[in-house]
C-alpha positions, 0 to 999 in steps of 0.5 A: 592406781584404778581398782576394781571390784565385785561390785563390777562384775569383774572375776579373776583370772587364774595361771596355774600350772597348765597355762605356764608349762613347756609342754602343757598337753602332756602335763593335763593329761598327767593331771587328769591321771592323777585326779582320776586315780584319787577318785577312783582309790578314795572312793574305793577305800571308802567304800570299803572301810563303810561296808566291811564290818571288820572296818569299823574301828578307830583307826579306819574311822580316821582313815575313812575321814582322811580318805574323804577329804583328800577326794574333795580337796582334789575335786575343789581344785583339778576339775576346774583347772583341767576346764580351764585348761581345755577351754582355753578360758581361765577365770573365775569369778569373785564369788567363785574365788572366795568360795574355792578358797574357803574350801581349800583351807578347811580342808587343809587345815582339816587334814592337818589336824587329823594327821595329829589324830591319827598319829595319837591313835597309832600312839594310844594302840601300840603303847596303851593297847589295853585301854585303846577302846577305853581312849579311843572309843566311838564318842572320842573318834567323832569329837577328833572328827567334828573338831577337825572340820569345825576349827578348820571352817573357822580358820578358814572363814576368818581369813578368806573374808578378810582376803576378799575385804580388799579392793585390787588392783587393775591386775586381776591376773592370779599366778597360781593353781588355784585362789590362795591368800598370798597370791591374791593379797599380792593384787591388793591395793593397800599395804598387807603386811601386817596381814601377811604376818598375821596370816604367817603367824596362824600359819605356824600355829595351825601347823606347828603344835599338830606336828609336834604331837606326832613327832611326840607320838611316833618317838614314844611309839619306836621306844615302844616297839623297840622293847617288844618280845616279839619281831612280828609285831615289831614289824607290823607295828612299824609297817602301820606308822611308816605308811602314816609317817609318809603321809604326813612327810607329804603333807607338811612338807608342802604346807609348811613351804606355802604357810610357813615359809616368809613370804620373802622366800616365795616365787610364783613357780614355786608356790604353783608346784607346791600346791599342785603337790598337796592338791592334786599329787597328795590326794592320788598317792595317800589311798595307795600309801595306806591300802597297798602296805595294809593286809587289813584293808587289801583283805577287806577289799577283795572281801567287797570285790568278791561280794559285789561282783558275785 
């Protein structure tokens, strides 16, 4: 079979959910609305956390990083998908595909690790409140943030370089929303079964340990909350934790379907929907989940908006 690569000046064709939909115009409007919502809500949450000194505490430092990751994650995928649909041209260069893969893997991996650190933060705050500022001092918080970005980027770099080193066959069509590992490997001429196994192993390694940290943290939190004498304290702890658990459920559910489920269970339509969920839907919902149920964030939002509007 004839092969092609970047030396031929060729690229790929991304056939995402907008091109493969029964009502593409309606779906395009929905995606544009979700992207606008993600930009405005995450941007506003970042502004509030930065501007209000009362939110300069570990919990909101980590939440600000989550908003930044969500904002960047959806921006890596959504604008291109929308522009491709509007211009009726869905090509992406070899280098552009590699860059998109690297950024998506970095941001997804960093969010995966950050959610585990956020669970640990809630565990310390609720189970060891007197030692909270010792265990979660600024140096520790920034180490958590830095390790999330660094570990995720190293993992993404390795996968991107190895995936893009393959020679690809005549078909340039990627039946997917973005350049991701498994859809791209289907175009490779060589046998990729060993590497697909490696992707599965690294996916499990990257997802399961943080998930175990989250489960352990919230199990201990639940025991502590049930023994709290104050009804108001129990309610506040449960509201804060339920917001985080909702975000965790959405992220890990989609990531598990994409990277932990064996390749034999994958199909292009399912993978497209899963990718759209964690790159478009989740970034729009996360800031709403955290802000609408958080009195401190809503209070800070009113103070910041009042200050800038007066």
